[in-house]
SEVEXVEX-350188 format. One record per residue: residue in three letters; y, x, z of N, C-alpha, C in turn. Coordinates in steps of 0.02 Angstrom, whole numbers, plus 50000, padded with zeros to 5 digits. Layout:
REM SEVEXVEX-350188
AlaYXZYXZYXZ;...
END
This chain:
REM SEVEXVEX-350188
Met505664541549792506344538949800506334531349806;Thr505864528249771505804520949775505624518849846;Glu505144522349875504954520749944505534521749992;Glu505914527149982506484528550025507004523150017;Phe507124520949955507614515749943507404509249977;Glu506764507549972506524501250003506614501350078;Thr506604507250108506724507750180507404505050200;Tyr507884505850155508574503850171508794497550134;Arg508334494250098508544488550057508864483050099;Ala508574481350157508854475950199509564477750222;Leu509664484050241510334486350262510824485650205;Leu510624487950146511064487850088511234480650067;Phe510734476350069510874469250053511354466350104;Ser511264468150168511704465650221512434467450208;Ile512544473750189513234475950176513514472150116;Ala513134471750062513384468550001513504461150012;Tyr513054457850049513124450650061513744449150104;Arg513844453150155514444452150197515084453350157;Met515054458050112515634459750072515794454250021;Leu515274451349991515374447049933515274439549947;Gly514894437849999514774430850013514364427449960;Ser513994431249920513584428549866512914431949866;Val512384428049867511704430849867511564434449801;Ala511714431049746511564434049680511964440349669;Asp512604440249686513024446249677512784451949721;Ala512584450349782512324455549827511694458749799;Glu511254454649772510644457249743510794461649682;Asp511284459649642511474463649583511744470449605;Val512154470549658512444476749683511884481349709;Val511414478549745510854482649771510454485549714;Gln510334481549662509954484049605510334489649569;Asp510994488749561511404493949531511384500349572;Ala511374499549638511344505449682510684509049673;Phe510144505349664509494508549653509484512649589;Ile509784509749535509804513349472510194519849479;Arg510754519649515511144525749524510764530749567;Phe510434528249619510054532649664509494536149626;Ala509164532449581508614535249543508844540549494;Gly509494540449477509744545049428510054551349456;Val510064552149522510384558149551509854563349570;Asp510074569349577509644574749600509524573849675;Arg508914572249694508764570649764508944576449811;Asp508884582549786509034588349829509774588649846;Ala510194585149807510914585249819511124579949869;Val510644575649889510794570149936510574572250005;Arg511054573750050510884576050117510634570250161;Asp510954564450154510784558650196510734552550151;Ala510124550450137510024544850090510344538450115;Lys510314537150180510594530950207511344530650196;Ser511704535950213512424536150204512604535950130;Phe512214539550090512344539750018512284532749988;Leu511754529250005511644522549978512154517550004;Ala512314518050068512814513450097513494514450062;Thr513654520650046514284522050012514284518949942;Ile513734519849905513684517049837513754509449840;Val513384506249884513394498949888514094496449908;Thr514404499649956515074497449978515574498049921;Arg515564503549885516044504449830515904499549774;Leu515274498449757515114493549704515324486549725;Ala515204484849788515384478149812516144477349813;Leu516504482549833517234482249835517514481349765;Asp517244484949716517474484149647517344476949623;Arg516754474349639516594467549617517024462349653;Leu517174463549716517594458949754518304458749726;Lys518564464549708519234464849679519274460949614;Ser518764461749572518754458149508518654450749517;Ala518334448749573518194441649586518814437949611;Gln519314441549634519904438249663520244433649612;Ala520324436049550520654431949499520244425649484;Thr519584426549482519154420749468519214415549524;Arg519234417849586519274413249642519954409749646;Glu520474413049620521124409749618521134403849570;Glu520684404049520520644398549471520104393549490;Tyr519764394649544519204390349565519474383449583;Ile519094378349567519304371449581519154369849654;Gly519684368949693519604367449764519474373649805;Pro519364373049870519224378749914518574382249893;Trp518554388849906517954392849891517604394449957;Leu516954392749961516554394550018515984399249997;Pro515774403650042515224408250025514554404650022;Glu514064408149995513384405349993513034406550059;Pro512694401550086512284402750146511634406150126;Ile511294408950175510644412050162510154410050217;Phe509534408850198509014406850244508804412950286;Thr508824412250352508634417850396508064415950444;Gly507704410650427507154408450469506554413250465;Ala506014411350497505434415750502505134417350434;Asp505214412850386504914413850320505414416550269;Ala505964419550293506474422050247506194427550202;Asp506424427650141506224432750092506414439650119;Pro505914444150128506084450850154506604454450113;Ala506624453350047507104456750004507814454250017;Arg507864448250048508524445450063508664445350138;Arg508264448850176508364448650248509024451850266;Val509404448450308510054450950329509994453850398;Glu510104460350405510064463550470510614460850516;Gln510454460450581510934458050630511184451050609;Ser510714446450597510904439950570511404436250614;Glu511384437650680511864434250724512584436350710;Ala512664442050676513334444550662513584442250593;Val513194438150559513404435850493513374428250491;Ser513604425050544513624417750546514044415150488;Tyr513914408950469514274406250412515014405750427;Ala515184404250489515894403850508516234410650497;Leu515884415950515516174422750505516244424150430;Leu515724422550393515734423950321516304420250287;Ala516414413950306516964410050278517634413050298;Ala517694415150360518324418050384518484424650350;Leu517974428350330518094434750296518454433750230;Glu518424427750202518774426350140519524426850148;Arg519764426750210520484427050222520754434150223;Leu520304439050215520504446050214520574448550143;Thr520974453750134521004457150069520344460850059;Pro520164462749997519544466449987519494472750029;Ala520044476650034520024482850074519934481350148;Glu520294476250173520224474250243519514472050258;Arg519234468250212518564465750221518054471450224;Ala518124476250179517664481950178517694485850244;Val518294487350267518364491050330518094487050389;Phe518264480650391518034476350446517274475950448;Val516954474950391516224474450388515904480850411;Leu516134486550386515834492950405515934494450479;Ala516524492850505516664494450575516334489650623;Glu516394483150609516164478150657515414476850653;Ala515144476650592514434474950584513974481050586;Phe514224486750564513784492550557514004498650596;Asp514524497850637514744503150684514924509750650;Phe515194509350589515454515450558516084517550595;Asp516174524050605516804526250635517314527250578;His517934528650596518454528850546518364534750497;Ala518074540150521517944545750476517434543750422;Glu516914540050442516404537850395516694532750346;Ile517094528150373517404523050330517874526250280;Ala518264531050303518744534450259518374537950202;Glu517824541150218517434544650166517124539750118;Thr516854534250145516514529250104516994525950055;Leu517594524250079518074520450038518594524950006;Glu518534531450017519014536249989519724534750012;Leu519784533950079520424532650111520564538350160;Ser521174538350186521314542750243521084539150306;Val520984542950359520774539950423521314535350448;Ser521944537150441522494532850464522514526350426;Ala522374526550361522354520450321521784515850344;Ser521214518950360520654515050385520834511550451;Arg521164515050495521374512150559521864506250548;Gln522334507150502522824501950489522494495650459;Leu522024496750413521674491150382521264487350433;Leu520924490950477520524487650528520964483850577;His521534486750595521994483350640522234476750610;Arg522424476850546522654470750512522094465650508;Ala521494467950492520924463350485520774460050552;Arg520774463950606520634461050672521164456050693;Glu521784457450676522324452650692522204446050656;Lys522014446350594521894440250556521274436450581;Met520804440150609520174437050631520174435050704;Thr520694436650741520704435350813520584428050829;Asp520924423550794520844416450809520164413750789;Glu519814417350745519174414950721518584417550763;Lys518674423350794518104426850821517744422950876;Arg518124419150915517804415450969517344410050943;Arg517384408350879516954403250851516304406050824;Phe516244412650821515684415550785515034415950826;Thr515084416050891514504418150930514274412950981;Pro514154406750961513864401951009513134403751020;Ser512864401751078512144402551088511784397451045;Arg511154398751033510754394050992510734387151023;Asp510644386751089510614380251123511274376551118;Glu511824380251128512484377151122512594374351052;His512384378151003512494375850934512054369850918;Leu511444369750943511014363950931511294357650964;Arg511574358451024511884352751057512484350251018;Leu512874354850991513454353050952513244349150889;Ile512724351650855512474348250795512204341350813;Gly511804340950866511524334550886512054329350901;Gly512554331250940513094326650956513494324650894;Phe513604329450849513964328150788513604323050744;Leu512954324050734512574319450692512534312450722;Glu512434312050787512414305450820513084301850812;Ala513634305550820514294302450815514424299950744;Val514264304150694514394302150625513954296250604;Gln513324296450625512864291050606513024284550642;Ser513394284850697513584278750733514104274750694;Gly514474278050650514994274650612515624273450652;Asp515654276150712516224275050757516724280850749;Val517294279350719517794284550708518024287750773;Gly518114283650825518334286250889517834291050919;Arg517194289550911516674293950938516664300650902;Val516754300350836516784306550797517404310650817;Arg517964307150823518584310550839518544314150906;Ala518184311250953518124314251020517754320951018;Met517374322250965517014328550960517424333950927;Leu518004332150899518384336850859518984339750897;Ala519114346050884519734349050910520324345850874;Glu520894345650906521484342450876521674345650809;Asp521584352250805521774355750744521174357450700;Val520654353550705520054354550665520214354450590;Ile519844358450552519904358150480519224356750448;Ala519224353350391518614352250352518734355250283;Val518294359850264518354363350200517764361350157;Ser517904358350099517374355950054517384360049990;Asp516794362249968516734366249907516254362749860;Gly516554359549809516144356549756516194360549692;Gly516674365149690516744369549632516884365949567;Gly517114359649571517224355749510516584353049480;Arg516014354449513515364352149488515174345249515;Val515384343949576515254337549608515884335349644;Asn515914328949662516494326449698516554329649766;Ala517144332149782517284335149847518034335449855;Ala518254335349918518974335849932519234342449904;Arg519764342249865520024348249833520544351849876;Asn520704348949933521154352249980520834352250049;Ile521014357050090520764357250159521034351250197;Val520604347650230520804341850270520924344250341;Arg521504342550370521704345250434521834339650485;Gly521654341050547521804336450602521224331650617;Ala521144330050681520574326050703520564319150671;Asp521144315950663521164309250633520904309350561;His521184313750521520994314050450520274316150441;Val520054321150479519364323650472518854318350494;Ser518984314850548518504309850572518424304250520;Arg518964302250489518924297050437518564299550375;Leu518674305950358518314308850302517564308650314;Leu517354310650374516634310950390516314304050389;Ile516654299250419516384292450419516334289750348;Gly516834291350307516824289150237516244292150199;Leu516114298550210515554301850177514884298950199;Ala514824297650264514194294850291514064287850263;Ser514594284050252514504277150228514254276950156;Lys514324282550120514124282750050513404285350041;Ala513084287250095512404290050091511924284750065;Ser511504286650018511024282049988510364282250025;Gly509904278050004509264277450039508834283650037;Asp508894287649985508474293649981508824299850008;Phe509354298750046509724304250078509384305850144;Arg509284312250157509004314250222509314320850245;Ile509214322350308509514328250340508964332250374;Thr508994338950366508574343350405509014348550439;Ile508744351850489509084357350522508704363750506;Glu509044368350472508724374650452509114380550482;Glu508774386150490509134392050514509444395650454;Leu510104395250450510474398650398510974403350431;Asn511004409450407511474414350434511414415050509;Gly510794414650533510654416050603510754410250651;Leu510954404350627511074398650671510794392250640;Pro510594387450683510384380950656510964377750617;Thr510814375050559511324372450514511074365950482;Ile511534361450469511354355050438511264356150363;Val510694353950337510564354150265510434347050242;Thr510794344750191510714337950166510284338150102;His509884332850094509434332350037509544325550003;Leu509494325549938509574319449900509054319449844;Gly508644314249843508124313849791507634319649795;Gly507504322149855507024327549864507294334449850;Arg507934335049835508234341549821508794343049871;Val508904349449884509464351349927510114349249894;Gln510514345249930511144342849903511744346849930;Gly511694349149993512254352650021512104355650089;Val512594359150115512544362350181513174360450220;Val513084358650283513654357150326513614362050385;Ala514074366650388514084371750441514654370250489;Leu514504370350553514994368850605515194375250642;Ala515834375750660516074381150703516394377850763;Gly516164379650823516414376450883516874380750924;Glu517254377450966517724380851011517814376551073;Ala517624379351131517694375751195517364368951193;Gly516764368551163516394362251162516624357451109;Lys517124359151070517374354751017517244358050950;Ile517224354050898517134356650830517804358650802;Ala517874364950784518514367650761518544368150684;Glu517954368750653517934369350580517284366450554;Ile517324362850498516744360150465516764362550393;Asp516264366450373516224368950304515684364950268;Ile515884361650214515424357250177515324360250108;Leu514744363350097514594366550034514174361849991;Leu514444359849933514114355149889514004357949818;Asn514334363549802514264366449736513534368349722;Pro513214365049674512494366449663512354373549641;Glu512854376949613512744383849591512664388649649;Lys512864386449709512814390749768512214389049812;Leu511784384749789511224382449831510534384749809;Pro510454388249752509784390149731509384394149783;Ala509734398249823509374402349872509024398149924;Leu509254391849933508954387349983508394383149953;Arg508314383549888507804379349856507154383149847;
END
């Protein structure tokens, strides 16, 4: 049973991670699923993959519901944890279909209710049909359809930002870094969509904007201000996180933060700045 479970570990972690946006929580859910799987009569399990996916989805949904109250009390905006998906990624944390779990998508999923998120993840990322979703979540098929419809409506404006090509994204990052490092507000502003937003997550642990910054003027000034405060031991690398090249900042030889960009029509539409040190251990 252990060998059989390991066959599906990457899939199970993928479901839990998409549901929860937390590496540690996803790993806990997968471990709980293993304990439950080890305790059942194997002869009673017709399809181990479906059985395990159902356990993980239900455990993640329960955890997500309980996390809602905690996130409402969170200091400032809440952003999910990124995960390393490069060639040397930990096999136990490998996310299947990494292109479908971009950081922009993961952040946008926070705008859904737990039930909407569960249905959207199962349908969009793993191609579950409504009968399978209904059985997994103990819903009616009609309820599954309604939840998916609502989730897709909420995600319509975001979806075009999720799937840039690797080359397009690298060009966007390169232009962004050059503009910010130039110190020219006008040059930075020219790269931003008029309705761009900047979301900073310090979690009350480090200094970060506690409200979403909106509009090209305000965001460009924020970025130039942040760049001007960089010290001599500050450096930047580009790492593959969540399937795309992403800016990782380092201070004093340690990972300080992650800056994820979401583009639209050649402009930057969203900048997610993750600085909460509690969400960065997976990158260290």
